[in-house]
Structures are given as C-alpha cells and as structure tokens.
N, C-alpha and C positions, 0 to 999 in steps of 0.2 A: 423497470422496476424501480421504487426508488428505494434510498438506504433508510428503513426506518429511524425515528430520532426519539419516540418517548417508549420508555418502559414496555408498556402493554402491547406497542405495534411491534419492539424488539420481539418480545414475546411468542407473539402470533405469526411472526416471520421464523421462529424457532420451531415452532410447533409445525408449520406448515412443511419446513424440511426434513421432519421426523415421520409425516406420515402424510404426505403431497394426497394421494389418490383419494383418502376418506374423507379428509377434508375438505376438499372439492365438490365430494357427493354430497356433502353437510350440506354445504353452502347452495349445490343444486338444489337440494330437497326444500331448503327456505327460499329458493328462488332468484339465489345468486347466479351468474356466469360461473364463477368459480371462488376461491377463497378467498384471492386477490380481492376483486369486487367485493365480497361480503366483508371484509374487515379494512377497505382502505375509508378514512378520513373520520372515524368513529372518532367521537367524544366519549371519553370513559370519567364516568362519577367514581367517588368511592362511595361505597354502599356499608354501614352497619345492620347488619341484619339482624342484630340482638344475639344473644346469648355469646359475646366476645368474639363473632366470628364476623368478619370485612370483606368485601369483594370490589374488585375496581369491574364497573358494569355500563356497557352502552349498548343502545338499541341500534338495531339492525335488520333492515328484511322483515318485519314484525316478529320478532325474536327477541331475547336478552344474550348478548354475547357477555361472560363475565372468566373474570382472573382471579388466582389467590394464589399464597405462597403455599401451596400443595397442604396446606393445615386450616386454619380458621384465621388468617390476618392476609393482607397486604402483600403482593410478593415484591422485593426488595431486589431481588437480582434473578437469574437465571439460572442458579443452581436446582431449583425443584420449584416448579409450578404445579397450576391445573388451570385449563381451558374447560369453560361449560359453554352449550346453549342449550336455553332453554326458552320452554314456551312463556314464560315470564321471572322475574327474579325468584318467586316460591315456585315455579310450575315443574313440570314435568321435565327431567333433563333430557333433551333429544341425542345429545353427545357431550360426553366426556372424556378428558384425558390428564394423567399426569406425567408430565416430564421432565427429565435433565436435560439443559440445555437442548440439545439437537435430537435427544434421543425420547423416545417414549417409552413410557414403563409399564401403562397400563391403560387400557381404554377401555369404554363402556356406551352404553347407553339407550332410549328406545330405538334410533336410528338403525345402529346395530346388532339390536337384541330381536330387531322384526325379519 
C-alpha cells in the first residue's frame, strides 16, 4: 500500500484504520473489491453546495465520495472530519462517518440501517 500524499487520501486512510470491515463492506456494495480499490487514484474537486457548505468530492464506482471538516467546510486536517458515500452529491447517504484522526465518533447511512 502506498503512503497517501494528499489530505483527502490521508483522511480516507485514517477512516479505514478506524473501521476497516465497514468501509470494505461499503466499497463492495458499490462494486469495488475493497476500500483501497474504491479510493485509489481519485481526483477530488472542491464543491460549494450552497448555504455556506463546501466539500471535497470525487466520483468512484457510480457513487460520490465526499469529505468535509465535520461541519460545513473543507477539511484542513485530521482533527475532525466527515466521510460520506452518496448516490450523488445531493442524493441519499449510503454511508457517513465522523472521525477524529483514526478514531470513529459516529457512523450511519442507508447501508448500515438496512
């Protein structure tokens, strides 16, 4: 496994360290072999979703992967952040998780509620 060099990739690796089984299950549901396959080589863009909210977003396996600072802004570090997997940017949240470094604070979404 290569060392992540961008903040989004670093956050995705930390999230995986916190809850690998769940994130592998999410990735498999979306058609990837595992979380690493699901998140490797993504091109993130910054998106202003309106109402003062912004997030990093990337498309992978037919869904949107998004990152915020755990509130309404772009993440600036790993102190607190949110990871979401959605049908599309404004679609249903298949998975969401709040993290502090490599520790999970809370998670949910349609895949976990099923």
